[in-house]
C-alpha positions in Angstrom: 11.1 0.1 -1.6 8.9 -1.0 -4.3 5.9 -3.5 -3.9 6.4 -7.1 -4.3 2.8 -8.0 -5.7 -0.2 -5.9 -6.7 -1.9 -6.4 -3.4 0.9 -5.0 -1.3 0.8 -1.9 -4.0 -3.0 -1.4 -3.8 -2.9 -1.8 0.5 -0.1 0.9 0.2 -2.3 2.8 -2.1 -4.9 3.0 0.2 -3.1 3.7 3.5 -1.4 7.0 1.5 -4.9 7.7 0.8 -5.7 7.8 4.4 -2.3 9.6 5.7 -3.1 12.6 3.2 -7.1 12.5 4.5 -8.8 11.6 1.2 -10.1 8.8 2.9 -10.9 8.3 6.7 -8.6 5.7 8.5 -11.3 4.0 9.8 -12.0 2.6 6.5 -8.8 0.9 6.2 -8.5 -2.8 6.8 -5.7 -5.4 7.2 -2.5 -4.4 5.7 -3.1 -1.1 4.8 -4.3 0.0 8.5 -1.1 -1.1 9.9 0.7 0.0 6.9 -0.5 3.7 7.6 0.6 3.4 11.3 3.8 2.2 11.0 5.2 3.9 7.5 5.5 7.7 6.7 4.1 9.3 3.3 7.2 8.9 1.0 7.5 5.2 2.0 3.5 4.6 1.3 4.0 6.9 -2.1 7.2 4.8 -3.1 5.7 1.8 -2.7 1.7 2.8 -4.1 3.8 4.2 -7.4 5.5 0.4 -8.3 4.5 -0.5 -11.5 2.3 -3.4 -11.7 3.3 -5.1 -14.9 5.1 -8.2 -14.0 3.9 -8.6 -10.4 2.0 -11.4 -9.0 -1.3 -11.1 -7.4 0.3 -11.9 -3.7 4.1 -12.1 -2.8 3.3 -15.7 -1.8 2.6 -17.3 -5.4 6.4 -17.4 -6.7 
């Protein structure tokens, strides 16, 4: 599933890094913390790899 905003894409990237062990899970906050727990590595990769061009900073800004 593609990210709907730049913020969502960034959070998915942080959660993916934690899931892979690149950063400590304790460093995650907010959405990235819950994403790491509830989504698979593939789902996070798909969301994090979404292009940012044309996306709003936050999904509610549409």
